[in-house]
C-alpha positions as a Markdown table, in Angstrom:
| # | Residue | x | y | z |
|---|---|---|---|---|
| 1 | Unk | 0.0 | 0.0 | 0.1 |
| 2 | Unk | 1.4 | 3.4 | -0.8 |
| 3 | Unk | 2.1 | 5.9 | 1.9 |
| 4 | Unk | -1.0 | 8.0 | 1.2 |
| 5 | Unk | -3.2 | 4.9 | 1.5 |
| 6 | Unk | -1.4 | 3.9 | 4.6 |
| 7 | Unk | -2.0 | 7.4 | 6.2 |
| 8 | Unk | -5.7 | 7.1 | 5.4 |
| 9 | Unk | -6.1 | 3.7 | 6.8 |
| 10 | Unk | -4.4 | 4.8 | 10.0 |
| 11 | Unk | -6.5 | 8.0 | 10.2 |
| 12 | Unk | -9.8 | 5.9 | 9.9 |
| 13 | Unk | -8.4 | 3.4 | 12.4 |
| 14 | Unk | -7.2 | 5.6 | 15.0 |
| 15 | Unk | -9.0 | 8.9 | 14.7 |
| 16 | Unk | -12.4 | 7.7 | 13.7 |
| 17 | Unk | -12.2 | 4.2 | 15.5 |
| 18 | Unk | -13.2 | 2.5 | 12.2 |
| 19 | Unk | -12.0 | -1.0 | 11.4 |
| 20 | Unk | -10.6 | -1.2 | 7.8 |
| 21 | Unk | -10.5 | -4.5 | 6.0 |
| 22 | Unk | -7.2 | -5.3 | 4.8 |
| 23 | Unk | -5.7 | -8.3 | 2.8 |
| 24 | Unk | -2.2 | -9.5 | 3.1 |
| 25 | Unk | -0.9 | -9.8 | -0.4 |
| 26 | Unk | 1.8 | -12.4 | 0.7 |
| 27 | Unk | -0.6 | -14.7 | 2.4 |
| 28 | Unk | -4.0 | -13.8 | 1.2 |
| 29 | Unk | -5.4 | -13.5 | 4.7 |
| 30 | Unk | -8.0 | -11.0 | 5.4 |
| 31 | Unk | -7.8 | -9.0 | 8.6 |
| 32 | Unk | -9.2 | -5.9 | 10.4 |
| 33 | Unk | -7.2 | -2.8 | 11.4 |
| 34 | Unk | -7.1 | -1.8 | 15.0 |
| 35 | Unk | -3.9 | 0.4 | 15.3 |
| 36 | Unk | -0.8 | 1.6 | 13.5 |
| 37 | Unk | 2.9 | 2.0 | 14.2 |
| 38 | Unk | 4.3 | 4.9 | 12.2 |
| 39 | Unk | 7.8 | 4.2 | 13.1 |
| 40 | Unk | 7.8 | 0.7 | 11.5 |
| 41 | Unk | 5.1 | 1.5 | 8.9 |
| 42 | Unk | 3.0 | -1.4 | 10.2 |
| 43 | Unk | -0.8 | -2.0 | 10.8 |
| 44 | Unk | -2.1 | -4.1 | 13.7 |
| 45 | Unk | -4.5 | -6.5 | 12.5 |
| 46 | Unk | -7.3 | -8.6 | 14.2 |
| 47 | Unk | -7.7 | -11.9 | 12.2 |
| 48 | Unk | -11.3 | -13.3 | 11.8 |
| 49 | Unk | -10.3 | -16.1 | 14.3 |
| 50 | Unk | -9.5 | -13.4 | 16.9 |
| 51 | Unk | -5.7 | -13.8 | 16.6 |
| 52 | Unk | -3.7 | -10.6 | 16.5 |
| 53 | Unk | -1.0 | -9.9 | 13.9 |
| 54 | Unk | 1.1 | -7.0 | 12.5 |
| 55 | Unk | 1.6 | -6.4 | 8.8 |
| 56 | Unk | 3.8 | -3.9 | 7.0 |
| 57 | Unk | 2.3 | -1.4 | 4.8 |
| 58 | Unk | 4.1 | -3.0 | 1.9 |
| 59 | Unk | 2.4 | -6.4 | 2.3 |
| 60 | Unk | -1.3 | -5.3 | 2.7 |
| 61 | Unk | -4.0 | -3.6 | 0.6 |
| 62 | Unk | -7.3 | -2.4 | 1.5 |
| 63 | Unk | -9.9 | -5.0 | 0.6 |
| 64 | Unk | -12.9 | -3.8 | -1.3 |
| 65 | Unk | -16.1 | -5.6 | -1.8 |
| 66 | Unk | -17.9 | -4.5 | -4.9 |
| 67 | Unk | -21.6 | -5.2 | -5.2 |
| 68 | Unk | -22.6 | -6.7 | -8.5 |
| 69 | Unk | -25.9 | -5.4 | -9.8 |
| 70 | Unk | -28.4 | -8.2 | -10.4 |
């Protein structure tokens, strides 16, 4: 994820207390942001099974779910 996208994800996560859905491009895992570490450029992730992880901004992208018109 580019720096601007990382800043936006961290803003939504930390200032608005929103969970942003992210996908790890290395493993394919989906997770939900709950914090950021600016020094290391990482996002703290809560996985669907409840486990916690930390992904670097270079190994994740925001997951978007597009609705298909029926």
